[in-house]
All heavy atoms as an XYZ file, in Angstrom:
1004
protein
N      19.853     48.495     59.171
C      20.446     47.613     60.144
C      21.847     48.107     60.472
O      22.523     48.665     59.615
C      20.524     46.194     59.575
C      21.038     45.198     60.568
S      21.122     43.495     59.978
C      19.531     43.250     59.263
N      22.261     47.915     61.713
C      23.608     48.288     62.106
C      24.131     47.252     63.088
O      23.350     46.559     63.743
C      23.655     49.684     62.735
C      23.032     49.770     64.113
C      23.229     51.139     64.737
C      22.724     51.134     66.172
N      23.059     52.352     66.873
N      25.433     47.162     63.192
C      26.036     46.313     64.214
C      25.844     47.030     65.542
O      26.259     48.176     65.695
C      27.523     46.052     63.923
C      27.653     45.228     62.644
C      28.194     45.354     65.099
C      29.084     45.014     62.185
N      25.231     46.367     66.516
C      24.939     46.992     67.810
C      26.192     47.085     68.663
O      26.454     48.093     69.271
C      23.859     46.172     68.534
C      23.034     46.941     69.543
C      23.773     47.343     70.808
O      24.647     46.597     71.302
O      23.468     48.439     71.323
N      26.959     46.002     68.721
C      28.249     46.020     69.402
C      29.043     44.784     69.009
O      28.506     43.845     68.445
C      28.112     46.133     70.929
C      27.597     44.911     71.626
N      26.257     44.659     71.791
C      28.250     43.879     72.210
C      26.093     43.520     72.440
N      27.294     43.022     72.703
N      30.313     44.816     69.299
C      31.224     43.698     69.107
C      31.742     43.333     70.487
O      31.913     44.207     71.341
C      32.396     44.094     68.170
C      33.410     42.981     68.054
C      31.866     44.505     66.806
N      31.991     42.044     70.725
C      32.447     41.605     72.042
C      33.710     40.774     71.910
O      33.920     40.091     70.913
C      31.354     40.796     72.736
N      34.546     40.859     72.940
C      35.742     40.017     72.981
C      36.025     39.609     74.420
O      35.856     40.392     75.348
C      36.948     40.727     72.364
C      37.437     41.946     73.101
S      38.730     42.911     72.239
C      40.096     41.800     72.187
N      36.414     38.343     74.586
C      36.870     37.870     75.883
C      38.323     38.262     76.067
O      39.116     38.226     75.119
C      36.758     36.348     75.979
C      35.391     35.868     76.380
C      34.626     35.097     75.514
C      34.872     36.166     77.632
C      33.376     34.652     75.881
C      33.612     35.721     78.002
C      32.873     34.957     77.129
O      31.634     34.508     77.506
N      38.679     38.643     77.275
C      40.050     39.001     77.616
C      40.412     38.380     78.959
O      39.541     38.116     79.789
C      40.252     40.538     77.680
C      40.029     41.175     76.313
C      39.341     41.181     78.704
N      41.690     38.143     79.159
C      42.169     37.652     80.446
C      42.252     38.772     81.470
O      41.902     38.595     82.625
C      43.541     36.989     80.297
C      43.447     35.687     79.549
O      42.669     34.815     79.887
N      44.240     35.560     78.493
N      42.741     39.933     81.037
C      42.937     41.073     81.926
C      41.882     42.131     81.629
O      42.088     43.034     80.809
C      44.350     41.635     81.739
C      44.652     42.823     82.634
O      43.777     43.251     83.424
O      45.772     43.354     82.520
N      40.741     42.005     82.277
C      39.612     42.885     81.996
C      39.946     44.348     82.302
O      39.688     45.233     81.488
C      38.394     42.428     82.805
C      37.060     43.080     82.482
C      36.668     42.857     81.031
C      35.984     42.542     83.416
N      40.552     44.599     83.442
C      40.898     45.977     83.813
C      41.943     46.547     82.858
O      41.854     47.716     82.448
C      41.404     46.039     85.249
N      42.924     45.752     82.485
C      43.955     46.218     81.561
C      43.387     46.540     80.190
O      43.764     47.534     79.568
N      42.480     45.692     79.688
C      41.853     45.953     78.394
C      41.019     47.223     78.449
O      41.076     48.061     77.548
C      40.996     44.763     77.976
N      40.251     47.386     79.523
C      39.443     48.602     79.679
C      40.344     49.832     79.682
O      40.088     50.808     78.967
C      38.630     48.547     80.964
C      37.805     49.814     81.209
C      37.026     49.755     82.506
C      37.910     49.805     83.696
N      37.929     51.000     84.478
N      41.416     49.782     80.446
C      42.333     50.921     80.529
C      42.959     51.247     79.182
O      43.140     52.418     78.837
C      43.424     50.654     81.565
C      42.881     50.620     82.993
O      41.736     51.066     83.223
O      43.609     50.129     83.870
N      43.305     50.220     78.384
C      43.878     50.441     77.057
C      42.916     51.243     76.184
O      43.288     52.257     75.588
C      44.211     49.106     76.378
C      44.695     49.272     74.965
C      46.041     49.472     74.709
C      43.809     49.246     73.900
C      46.493     49.650     73.404
C      44.254     49.417     72.592
C      45.597     49.618     72.351
N      41.674     50.783     76.091
C      40.711     51.446     75.209
C      40.348     52.842     75.702
O      40.127     53.743     74.896
C      39.462     50.576     75.031
C      39.705     49.378     74.171
C      39.745     48.115     74.723
C      39.921     49.506     72.807
C      39.978     46.997     73.937
C      40.164     48.403     71.999
C      40.192     47.144     72.566
N      40.311     53.029     76.998
C      40.024     54.353     77.544
C      41.203     55.287     77.302
O      41.040     56.407     76.802
C      39.689     54.255     79.057
C      39.680     55.625     79.712
C      38.350     53.546     79.253
N      42.413     54.828     77.618
C      43.601     55.686     77.518
C      43.946     56.062     76.086
O      44.200     57.230     75.787
C      44.794     54.975     78.158
C      46.079     55.757     78.017
C      47.237     55.089     78.682
N      48.444     55.899     78.494
C      49.635     55.499     78.805
N      49.839     54.314     79.346
N      50.677     56.286     78.594
N      44.003     55.073     75.208
C      44.503     55.331     73.866
C      43.424     55.692     72.845
O      43.707     56.393     71.882
C      45.292     54.125     73.356
C      46.549     53.860     74.146
C      46.638     52.750     74.982
C      47.646     54.716     74.078
C      47.793     52.495     75.714
C      48.796     54.474     74.806
C      48.866     53.358     75.616
O      50.011     53.116     76.346
N      42.205     55.193     73.039
C      41.194     55.368     72.006
C      39.962     56.128     72.471
O      38.967     56.212     71.757
C      40.813     53.998     71.429
C      42.007     53.314     70.748
C      41.734     51.844     70.506
C      42.363     54.022     69.449
N      40.034     56.699     73.656
C      38.986     57.594     74.121
C      37.669     56.947     74.493
O      36.637     57.624     74.537
N      37.672     55.648     74.768
C      36.428     54.972     75.134
C      35.913     55.485     76.476
O      36.689     55.905     77.333
C      36.652     53.465     75.213
N      34.622     55.420     76.627
C      33.974     55.689     77.914
C      33.439     54.343     78.398
O      32.699     53.665     77.679
C      32.809     56.660     77.764
C      33.163     57.963     77.063
C      33.902     58.925     77.953
C      34.105     60.285     77.324
N      35.024     60.364     76.235
N      33.806     53.953     79.612
C      33.392     52.659     80.159
C      32.187     52.821     81.071
O      32.088     53.810     81.806
C      34.545     52.030     80.934
N      31.294     51.822     81.040
C      30.228     51.818     82.024
C      30.802     51.338     83.358
O      32.005     51.118     83.486
C      29.037     50.971     81.559
C      29.322     49.470     81.541
O      30.451     49.024     81.757
N      28.301     48.686     81.274
N      29.954     51.175     84.350
C      30.419     50.762     85.673
C      30.768     49.286     85.760
O      31.272     48.831     86.783
C      29.354     51.094     86.731
C      29.196     52.589     86.925
O      30.166     53.336     86.666
O      28.093     53.009     87.329
N      30.496     48.550     84.714
C      30.809     47.130     84.691
C      29.651     46.285     85.182
O      28.690     46.781     85.783
N      29.747     45.019     84.874
C      28.728     44.047     85.258
C      29.440     42.847     85.857
O      30.495     42.434     85.373
C      27.905     43.622     84.036
C      27.021     42.433     84.303
C      25.850     42.556     85.045
C      27.369     41.176     83.817
C      25.051     41.463     85.300
C      26.567     40.080     84.066
C      25.411     40.215     84.807
O      24.614     39.134     85.066
N      28.859     42.275     86.905
C      29.408     41.066     87.512
C      28.261     40.142     87.875
O      27.328     40.561     88.563
C      30.224     41.400     88.758
C      30.760     40.193     89.446
N      30.626     39.993     90.799
C      31.418     39.110     88.967
C      31.188     38.844     91.129
N      31.669     38.287     90.032
N      28.335     38.909     87.399
C      27.381     37.883     87.790
C      28.071     37.039     88.860
O      28.960     36.249     88.541
C      26.990     37.021     86.594
C      25.983     35.943     86.938
O      25.982     35.413     88.045
N      25.137     35.604     85.983
N      27.713     37.200     90.135
C      28.419     36.484     91.198
C      28.241     34.970     91.133
O      29.093     34.228     91.614
C      27.819     37.053     92.489
C      26.617     37.809     92.105
C      26.687     38.105     90.646
N      27.179     34.511     90.515
C      26.951     33.064     90.404
C      27.949     32.399     89.464
O      28.493     31.350     89.755
C      25.512     32.798     89.950
C      25.122     31.322     89.957
C      23.655     31.113     89.577
N      23.294     31.667     88.286
C      23.566     31.082     87.113
N      24.219     29.952     87.047
N      23.189     31.663     85.989
N      28.224     33.056     88.322
C      29.132     32.477     87.323
C      30.504     33.128     87.311
O      31.397     32.656     86.628
C      28.529     32.613     85.916
O      28.405     34.019     85.609
C      27.169     31.932     85.821
N      30.657     34.244     88.003
C      31.861     35.083     88.033
C      32.173     35.705     86.669
O      33.293     36.106     86.397
C      33.074     34.326     88.576
C      34.109     35.277     89.164
O      33.738     36.415     89.545
O      35.294     34.911     89.208
N      31.160     35.788     85.806
C      31.286     36.505     84.540
C      31.335     37.996     84.846
O      30.569     38.505     85.659
C      30.091     36.198     83.637
C      30.024     37.053     82.397
C      30.716     36.693     81.255
C      29.263     38.225     82.369
C      30.656     37.477     80.110
C      29.200     39.012     81.233
C      29.900     38.633     80.105
N      32.259     38.694     84.181
C      32.397     40.143     84.341
C      32.512     40.784     82.960
O      33.086     40.183     82.047
C      33.643     40.485     85.155
C      33.600     39.969     86.570
C      34.942     40.189     87.281
N      34.935     39.600     88.596
C      34.543     40.218     89.712
N      34.142     41.471     89.651
N      34.558     39.598     90.865
N      32.020     42.006     82.837
C      32.139     42.701     81.552
C      32.055     44.209     81.737
O      31.591     44.710     82.759
C      31.039     42.251     80.589
O      29.776     42.724     81.006
N      32.537     44.895     80.712
C      32.372     46.338     80.570
C      31.874     46.607     79.163
O      32.314     45.953     78.206
C      33.702     47.095     80.721
C      34.216     47.182     82.123
C      35.211     46.323     82.560
C      33.730     48.142     83.006
C      35.703     46.402     83.846
C      34.215     48.225     84.298
C      35.201     47.358     84.709
O      35.679     47.436     85.993
N      30.984     47.568     79.021
C      30.662     48.119     77.721
C      31.461     49.402     77.561
O      31.454     50.264     78.437
C      29.167     48.414     77.577
C      28.395     47.251     77.046
C      27.733     46.393     77.901
C      28.340     47.009     75.681
C      27.027     45.319     77.414
C      27.639     45.927     75.173
C      26.969     45.075     76.049
N      32.169     49.501     76.452
C      32.966     50.673     76.119
C      32.281     51.381     74.956
O      31.972     50.763     73.945
C      34.379     50.256     75.722
C      35.115     49.373     76.729
C      36.427     48.891     76.144
C      35.329     50.110     78.028
N      32.054     52.663     75.113
C      31.396     53.447     74.068
C      32.378     54.471     73.533
O      33.079     55.142     74.291
C      30.146     54.155     74.630
O      29.279     53.160     75.195
C      29.404     54.909     73.537
N      32.423     54.578     72.201
C      33.337     55.495     71.525
C      32.548     56.712     71.033
O      31.324     56.708     70.999
C      34.058     54.762     70.391
C      34.885     53.623     70.909
C      34.329     52.362     71.064
C      36.203     53.818     71.299
C      35.073     51.310     71.589
C      36.955     52.776     71.819
C      36.391     51.522     71.964
N      33.270     57.759     70.660
C      32.654     59.049     70.336
C      31.519     58.956     69.314
O      30.556     59.703     69.412
C      33.701     60.039     69.826
C      34.615     60.537     70.927
O      34.251     60.401     72.122
O      35.702     61.049     70.609
N      31.625     58.064     68.341
C      30.591     57.985     67.308
C      29.427     57.088     67.703
O      28.515     56.874     66.922
C      31.190     57.514     65.981
C      31.593     56.047     66.003
O      31.644     55.437     67.095
O      31.846     55.495     64.915
N      29.463     56.533     68.919
C      28.388     55.662     69.392
C      28.687     54.181     69.263
O      27.930     53.356     69.776
N      29.755     53.819     68.556
C      30.117     52.406     68.452
C      30.421     51.866     69.844
O      30.924     52.584     70.712
C      31.343     52.243     67.547
N      30.096     50.571     70.051
C      30.317     49.977     71.366
C      31.078     48.665     71.252
O      30.890     47.894     70.312
C      28.984     49.725     72.074
C      28.238     51.008     72.343
C      27.005     50.880     73.207
N      26.278     49.652     73.089
C      25.676     49.043     74.121
N      25.731     49.560     75.336
N      24.996     47.941     73.935
N      31.928     48.445     72.233
C      32.710     47.221     72.359
C      32.457     46.662     73.748
O      32.569     47.394     74.732
C      34.207     47.516     72.169
C      35.183     46.384     72.444
C      34.990     45.235     71.455
C      36.623     46.914     72.373
N      32.098     45.395     73.823
C      31.946     44.741     75.118
C      33.194     43.899     75.357
O      33.543     43.068     74.526
C      30.703     43.850     75.129
C      30.462     43.185     76.468
C      29.239     42.283     76.485
O      28.718     41.934     75.410
O      28.793     41.920     77.600
N      33.862     44.140     76.459
C      34.981     43.293     76.847
C      34.515     42.456     78.030
O      33.818     42.952     78.917
C      36.254     44.102     77.156
C      35.987     45.216     78.163
C      36.868     44.652     75.866
C      37.236     45.957     78.617
N      34.882     41.169     78.005
C      34.311     40.225     78.954
C      35.391     39.298     79.500
O      36.411     39.059     78.848
C      33.255     39.364     78.254
C      32.226     40.144     77.471
S      31.096     39.107     76.501
C      32.216     38.220     75.413
N      35.105     38.764     80.679
C      35.993     37.778     81.295
C      35.146     36.786     82.084
O      34.149     37.167     82.700
C      36.984     38.449     82.246
C      37.858     37.464     82.950
N      39.008     36.969     82.388
C      37.722     36.846     84.142
C      39.558     36.104     83.221
N      38.789     36.008     84.295
N      35.544     35.538     82.020
C      34.943     34.518     82.871
C      36.021     33.494     83.202
O      37.016     33.354     82.471
C      33.733     33.870     82.216
C      34.040     33.057     80.979
C      32.771     32.470     80.402
C      33.073     31.648     79.157
N      31.858     31.083     78.581
N      35.851     32.771     84.279
C      36.853     31.764     84.638
C      36.960     30.683     83.561
O      36.000     30.420     82.848
C      36.312     31.171     85.945
C      35.344     32.170     86.464
C      34.780     32.871     85.261
N      38.123     30.106     83.462
C      38.373     28.935     82.618
C      38.048     29.162     81.146
O      37.388     28.366     80.508
C      37.621     27.721     83.167
C      38.043     27.390     84.570
C      36.958     26.730     85.395
O      35.830     26.602     84.959
N      37.306     26.331     86.601
N      38.552     30.266     80.605
C      38.400     30.523     79.173
C      39.521     29.814     78.425
O      40.619     29.659     78.939
C      38.492     32.027     78.884
C      37.404     32.841     79.502
S      37.555     34.605     79.123
C      39.175     35.001     79.732
N      39.253     29.427     77.195
C      40.306     28.928     76.327
C      41.084     30.127     75.807
O      40.516     31.179     75.556
C      39.712     28.152     75.150
C      39.042     26.863     75.552
C      38.502     26.119     74.350
O      39.084     26.250     73.242
O      37.497     25.420     74.506
N      42.385     29.958     75.620
C      43.204     31.063     75.142
C      44.265     30.535     74.174
O      45.457     30.540     74.475
C      43.857     31.792     76.319
C      44.471     33.117     75.909
O      44.223     33.586     74.775
O      45.212     33.695     76.724
N      43.815     30.082     72.979
C      44.792     29.564     72.019
C      45.667     30.680     71.463
O      45.304     31.862     71.531
C      43.923     28.959     70.907
C      42.620     29.685     71.008
C      42.453     30.058     72.460
N      46.812     30.299     70.917
C      47.713     31.278     70.304
C      46.989     32.016     69.185
O      46.244     31.421     68.408
C      48.944     30.577     69.737
C      49.923     31.535     69.106
C      51.133     30.836     68.511
O      51.272     29.624     68.696
O      51.919     31.525     67.845
N      47.211     33.315     69.095
C      46.569     34.144     68.080
C      47.585     34.480     66.992
O      48.348     35.419     67.124
C      46.009     35.410     68.719
C      44.904     35.141     69.721
C      44.568     36.380     70.528
C      43.591     36.098     71.618
N      44.182     35.403     72.768
N      47.593     33.698     65.945
C      48.503     33.973     64.836
C      47.957     35.147     64.030
O      46.754     35.425     64.028
C      48.659     32.744     63.930
O      47.377     32.421     63.370
C      49.190     31.546     64.720
N      48.846     35.848     63.343
C      48.430     37.022     62.579
C      47.599     36.669     61.353
O      46.826     37.489     60.864
C      49.657     37.848     62.174
C      50.441     38.464     63.333
C      51.630     39.239     62.808
C      49.558     39.354     64.190
N      47.748     35.464     60.833
C      47.033     35.068     59.618
C      46.008     33.989     59.899
O      45.908     33.002     59.189
C      48.036     34.585     58.562
C      48.923     35.706     58.085
O      48.442     36.787     57.775
N      50.212     35.476     58.058
N      45.197     34.195     60.920
C      44.183     33.223     61.306
C      42.858     33.550     60.631
O      42.643     34.658     60.136
C      44.014     33.233     62.816
C      43.479     34.561     63.361
C      43.445     34.547     64.881
N      42.883     35.743     65.449
C      43.602     36.757     65.914
N      44.912     36.730     65.842
N      43.015     37.808     66.439
N      41.951     32.599     60.675
C      40.593     32.864     60.203
C      39.818     33.579     61.311
O      40.260     33.642     62.453
C      39.864     31.563     59.837
O      39.823     30.717     60.990
C      40.556     30.843     58.696
N      38.680     34.114     60.978
C      37.857     34.799     61.969
C      38.215     36.270     62.051
O      38.854     36.827     61.159
N      37.806     36.899     63.134
C      38.093     38.316     63.301
C      39.592     38.520     63.425
O      40.265     37.822     64.165
C      37.388     38.874     64.537
C      35.897     38.890     64.383
C      35.111     37.952     65.020
C      35.281     39.842     63.585
C      33.741     37.960     64.873
C      33.908     39.856     63.431
C      33.137     38.909     64.073
N      40.119     39.497     62.698
C      41.561     39.713     62.650
C      41.974     40.976     63.398
O      42.989     40.983     64.077
C      42.048     39.774     61.180
C      43.515     40.076     61.115
C      41.725     38.466     60.478
N      41.204     42.042     63.269
C      41.563     43.273     63.966
C      40.328     44.121     64.233
O      39.283     43.914     63.627
C      42.604     44.083     63.181
C      42.120     44.583     61.855
N      42.482     43.999     60.669
C      41.315     45.619     61.517
C      41.914     44.640     59.659
N      41.200     45.632     60.151
N      40.499     45.058     65.140
C      39.524     46.120     65.338
C      40.147     47.376     64.759
O      41.283     47.710     65.092
C      39.241     46.342     66.831
C      38.528     45.233     67.569
C      38.479     45.548     69.066
C      37.117     45.062     67.035
N      39.418     48.063     63.887
C      39.946     49.268     63.252
C      39.281     50.500     63.855
O      38.064     50.536     64.028
C      39.700     49.220     61.743
N      40.098     51.489     64.166
C      39.628     52.735     64.750
C      40.052     53.895     63.874
O      41.237     54.069     63.596
C      40.203     52.924     66.158
C      39.649     51.950     67.149
C      40.236     50.709     67.313
C      38.534     52.274     67.902
C      39.719     49.797     68.221
C      38.006     51.373     68.806
C      38.602     50.129     68.970
N      39.089     54.697     63.441
C      39.372     55.920     62.722
C      39.685     56.992     63.756
O      38.835     57.334     64.582
C      38.158     56.334     61.882
O      38.384     57.609     61.316
N      40.903     57.510     63.700
C      41.328     58.498     64.696
C      41.294     59.928     64.162
O      41.611     60.859     64.890
C      42.730     58.149     65.266
C      42.685     56.819     66.012
C      43.798     58.130     64.187
N      40.934     60.112     62.888
C      40.641     61.445     62.386
C      41.647     62.091     61.456
O      41.281     62.935     60.665
N      42.925     61.735     61.551
C      43.916     62.376     60.682
C      45.175     61.513     60.593
O      45.426     60.666     61.461
C      44.304     63.759     61.212
O      45.046     63.626     62.417
N      45.957     61.755     59.541
C      47.246     61.066     59.404
C      48.151     61.389     60.589
O      48.858     60.522     61.096
C      47.941     61.463     58.102
C      47.323     60.875     56.863
C      48.126     61.268     55.625
C      47.572     60.600     54.393
N      48.362     60.913     53.193
N      48.126     62.653     61.006
C      48.980     63.065     62.120
C      48.625     62.311     63.403
O      49.503     61.923     64.169
C      48.863     64.581     62.348
C      49.403     65.428     61.210
C      48.476     65.524     59.996
O      47.255     65.253     60.122
O      48.970     65.854     58.909
N      47.328     62.092     63.623
C      46.891     61.350     64.809
C      47.286     59.878     64.700
O      47.691     59.261     65.693
C      45.389     61.513     65.013
C      44.863     60.844     66.243
C      45.330     61.528     67.519
C      44.686     60.856     68.725
N      45.173     61.359     69.987
N      47.178     59.289     63.494
C      47.653     57.915     63.290
C      49.132     57.839     63.649
O      49.567     56.954     64.396
C      47.425     57.430     61.836
C      48.127     56.091     61.582
C      45.931     57.312     61.531
N      49.912     58.799     63.129
C      51.359     58.820     63.386
C      51.665     58.963     64.876
O      52.478     58.212     65.433
C      52.027     59.975     62.632
C      51.998     59.807     61.128
O      51.689     58.703     60.635
O      52.271     60.806     60.430
N      51.019     59.917     65.535
C      51.358     60.186     66.935
C      50.885     59.065     67.853
O      51.609     58.677     68.777
C      50.804     61.538     67.385
O      49.392     61.540     67.383
N      49.712     58.520     67.607
C      49.229     57.430     68.451
C      50.042     56.162     68.228
O      50.358     55.443     69.182
C      47.740     57.188     68.197
C      47.056     56.174     69.112
C      47.284     56.475     70.587
C      45.554     56.123     68.798
N      50.433     55.905     66.986
C      51.292     54.755     66.712
C      52.616     54.902     67.440
O      53.106     53.955     68.075
C      51.534     54.603     65.189
O      50.271     54.457     64.529
C      52.426     53.406     64.884
N      53.211     56.080     67.374
C      54.481     56.330     68.073
C      54.314     56.163     69.579
O      55.180     55.580     70.247
C      54.996     57.733     67.734
N      53.204     56.658     70.126
C      52.958     56.530     71.569
C      52.823     55.065     71.974
O      53.395     54.628     72.971
C      51.704     57.296     71.964
C      51.395     57.231     73.450
C      52.443     57.938     74.290
O      52.705     59.106     74.058
N      53.042     57.250     75.238
N      52.071     54.309     71.189
C      51.897     52.885     71.500
C      53.229     52.141     71.421
O      53.543     51.315     72.285
C      50.860     52.262     70.561
C      49.414     52.672     70.845
C      48.525     52.358     69.657
C      48.899     51.989     72.104
N      54.029     52.451     70.403
C      55.338     51.821     70.280
C      56.228     52.199     71.462
O      56.890     51.338     72.050
C      55.994     52.211     68.965
C      57.283     51.449     68.695
C      57.742     51.630     67.264
O      57.629     52.726     66.699
N      58.250     50.576     66.675
N      56.226     53.453     71.838
C      57.015     53.915     72.983
C      56.569     53.215     74.268
O      57.383     52.929     75.144
C      56.868     55.427     73.135
C      57.636     56.009     74.302
C      57.430     57.515     74.418
O      57.167     58.204     73.441
N      57.559     58.028     75.619
N      55.277     52.911     74.364
C      54.735     52.252     75.557
C      54.894     50.735     75.516
O      54.381     50.039     76.387
C      53.269     52.635     75.743
C      53.106     54.097     76.148
O      54.123     54.763     76.475
O      51.961     54.585     76.135
N      55.597     50.227     74.485
C      55.949     48.816     74.455
C      55.082     47.916     73.598
O      55.282     46.700     73.579
N      54.135     48.489     72.860
C      53.299     47.672     71.981
C      54.024     47.428     70.659
O      54.793     48.266     70.194
C      51.943     48.340     71.751
C      51.117     48.394     73.007
C      51.102     49.538     73.794
C      50.394     47.286     73.428
C      50.354     49.590     74.966
C      49.650     47.334     74.603
C      49.634     48.479     75.359
O      48.909     48.528     76.526
N      53.756     46.279     70.047
C      54.424     45.862     68.819
C      53.700     46.424     67.595
O      52.582     45.996     67.282
C      54.465     44.329     68.764
C      55.179     43.804     67.541
O      55.971     44.500     66.921
N      54.890     42.568     67.184
N      54.318     47.385     66.911
C      53.772     47.927     65.668
C      54.194     46.975     64.548
O      55.384     46.809     64.296
C      54.285     49.357     65.402
C      53.779     49.874     64.057
C      53.876     50.289     66.537
N      53.217     46.353     63.889
C      53.553     45.346     62.868
C      53.473     45.889     61.451
O      53.976     45.252     60.532
C      52.699     44.076     63.013
C      51.212     44.387     62.935
C      53.041     43.358     64.314
C      50.325     43.147     62.891
N      52.845     47.068     61.272
C      52.879     47.712     59.957
C      52.549     49.189     60.105
O      51.830     49.587     61.012
C      51.896     47.052     58.983
O      50.565     47.307     59.348
N      53.139     49.953     59.186
C      52.823     51.365     59.113
C      53.511     52.208     60.165
O      54.394     51.728     60.854
N      53.061     53.446     60.213
C      52.004     54.047     59.405
C      52.385     54.101     57.922
O      53.536     54.359     57.586
C      51.870     55.458     59.963
C      52.469     55.421     61.322
C      53.534     54.389     61.237
N      51.382     53.865     57.104
C      51.598     53.810     55.659
C      50.270     53.931     54.935
O      49.219     53.744     55.531
C      52.253     52.491     55.267
C      51.329     51.300     55.495
C      52.037     49.962     55.334
N      51.129     48.872     55.627
C      50.534     48.112     54.718
N      50.756     48.328     53.428
N      49.733     47.142     55.063
N      50.347     54.220     53.639
C      49.166     54.173     52.786
C      49.150     52.808     52.130
O      50.114     52.412     51.469
C      49.196     55.289     51.726
O      49.265     56.555     52.392
C      47.950     55.237     50.858
N      48.069     52.077     52.308
C      47.955     50.723     51.762
C      47.585     50.781     50.287
O      47.203     51.843     49.771
C      46.879     49.932     52.522
O      45.604     50.555     52.310
C      47.201     49.861     54.012
N      47.661     49.652     49.628
C      47.310     49.565     48.217
C      45.872     49.943     47.929
O      45.550     50.403     46.828
N      44.984     49.773     48.921
C      43.591     50.141     48.710
C      43.260     51.542     49.236
O      42.110     51.920     49.347
C      42.641     49.098     49.300
C      42.862     48.827     50.774
O      43.792     49.394     51.374
O      42.095     48.028     51.343
N      44.327     52.319     49.551
C      44.143     53.730     49.847
C      43.973     54.120     51.302
O      43.778     55.293     51.590
N      44.026     53.172     52.220
C      43.925     53.521     53.645
C      45.271     53.995     54.166
O      46.306     53.426     53.846
C      43.514     52.291     54.480
C      42.036     52.020     54.488
C      41.461     51.182     53.540
C      41.219     52.580     55.456
C      40.111     50.911     53.554
C      39.865     52.322     55.480
C      39.314     51.488     54.528
O      37.984     51.232     54.551
N      45.251     55.010     54.985
C      46.438     55.393     55.741
C      46.249     54.764     57.109
O      45.267     55.048     57.809
C      46.571     56.910     55.867
C      47.892     57.306     56.480
C      49.060     57.280     55.708
C      47.990     57.653     57.818
C      50.281     57.613     56.272
C      49.199     57.990     58.385
C      50.350     57.966     57.603
O      51.555     58.285     58.163
N      47.169     53.858     57.471
C      46.947     53.067     58.667
C      48.236     52.570     59.283
O      49.302     52.599     58.670
C      46.077     51.848     58.338
C      46.808     50.852     57.438
C      46.017     49.592     57.143
O      44.780     49.669     57.065
O      46.649     48.545     56.984
N      48.079     52.090     60.492
C      49.105     51.276     61.142
C      48.387     50.157     61.863
O      47.192     50.262     62.171
C      49.935     52.107     62.138
O      49.127     52.535     63.211
N      49.109     49.077     62.110
C      48.553     47.952     62.864
C      49.470     47.673     64.043
O      50.690     47.601     63.887
C      48.422     46.708     62.001
S      47.073     46.807     60.815
N      48.855     47.513     65.206
C      49.574     47.312     66.448
C      49.016     46.064     67.121
O      47.797     45.890     67.190
C      49.373     48.537     67.382
C      50.088     48.336     68.703
C      49.820     49.816     66.693
N      49.907     45.187     67.577
C      49.454     44.057     68.383
C      49.327     44.579     69.807
O      50.302     45.015     70.407
C      50.429     42.866     68.305
C      49.968     41.735     69.216
C      50.557     42.381     66.864
N      48.111     44.570     70.306
C      47.874     45.214     71.596
C      47.206     44.253     72.565
O      47.875     43.462     73.201
C      47.048     46.478     71.401
N      45.928     44.270     72.657
C      45.196     43.535     73.675
C      45.388     42.026     73.513
O      44.803     41.408     72.632
C      43.692     43.892     73.603
C      43.476     45.380     73.744
C      42.895     43.138     74.665
C      44.009     45.974     75.015
N      46.259     41.456     74.337
C      46.445     40.009     74.438
C      46.620     39.325     73.079
O      45.997     38.299     72.786
C      45.278     39.408     75.225
C      45.220     39.980     76.629
C      44.047     39.488     77.456
O      43.417     38.493     77.101
O      43.792     40.123     78.498
N      47.459     39.917     72.240
C      47.750     39.321     70.940
C      46.792     39.714     69.841
O      46.916     39.248     68.715
N      45.829     40.556     70.139
C      44.874     41.006     69.124
C      45.376     42.292     68.473
O      46.001     43.118     69.104
C      43.507     41.250     69.766
C      42.888     39.960     70.237
O      42.448     39.151     69.429
N      42.856     39.757     71.543
N      45.054     42.429     67.186
C      45.508     43.584     66.427
C      44.521     44.742     66.522
O      43.313     44.550     66.417
C      45.649     43.217     64.954
C      46.772     42.253     64.664
C      46.862     41.981     63.172
O      47.073     42.904     62.382
N      46.707     40.734     62.800
N      45.078     45.929     66.688
C      44.320     47.170     66.622
C      44.848     47.929     65.415
O      46.056     48.146     65.276
C      44.520     48.017     67.911
C      44.110     47.248     69.159
C      43.785     49.351     67.776
C      42.654     46.867     69.238
N      43.949     48.285     64.506
C      44.313     49.082     63.332
C      43.910     50.524     63.591
O      42.803     50.796     64.026
C      43.587     48.542     62.098
C      43.896     49.332     60.838
C      43.134     48.766     59.643
O      43.388     47.599     59.283
O      42.311     49.516     59.084
N      44.836     51.419     63.325
C      44.572     52.852     63.438
C      44.528     53.413     62.032
O      45.457     53.188     61.248
C      45.682     53.540     64.249
C      45.938     52.954     65.631
C      47.157     53.582     66.259
C      44.706     53.121     66.515
N      43.493     54.137     61.699
C      43.343     54.705     60.374
C      42.768     56.113     60.476
O      42.324     56.528     61.541
C      42.472     53.787     59.476
O      42.508     54.269     58.133
C      41.055     53.708     59.974
N      42.804     56.814     59.367
C      42.257     58.165     59.328
C      40.751     58.070     59.444
O      40.095     58.767     60.119
C      42.649     58.903     58.035
C      41.980     60.254     57.939
C      44.152     59.031     57.940
């Protein structure tokens, strides 16, 4: 068994798509639009075959996303090397994203950084 894909609702569908394509190498499909409900989505595929669906529909709830909430906390991306973690973290910080930890080696042995990126959601970069 494997996870087929993970999905997240976003307010700025085009901005979220551009983030994942620009920084994490995602390939986006042409998108989907249901004109009856105005639901829109993109499937983003990453080099290893993992997929993320980003979605938008009118009148979504958008509560504050605290860092220590229950539920899904972050999406983690293996970028291949410590140097890539360092350079991508620096690029994201330079581009105005909030780096909340790292790059560092955690107590459980991961080399990582965490960045608050897509609409208050955390993206973890690891080797």
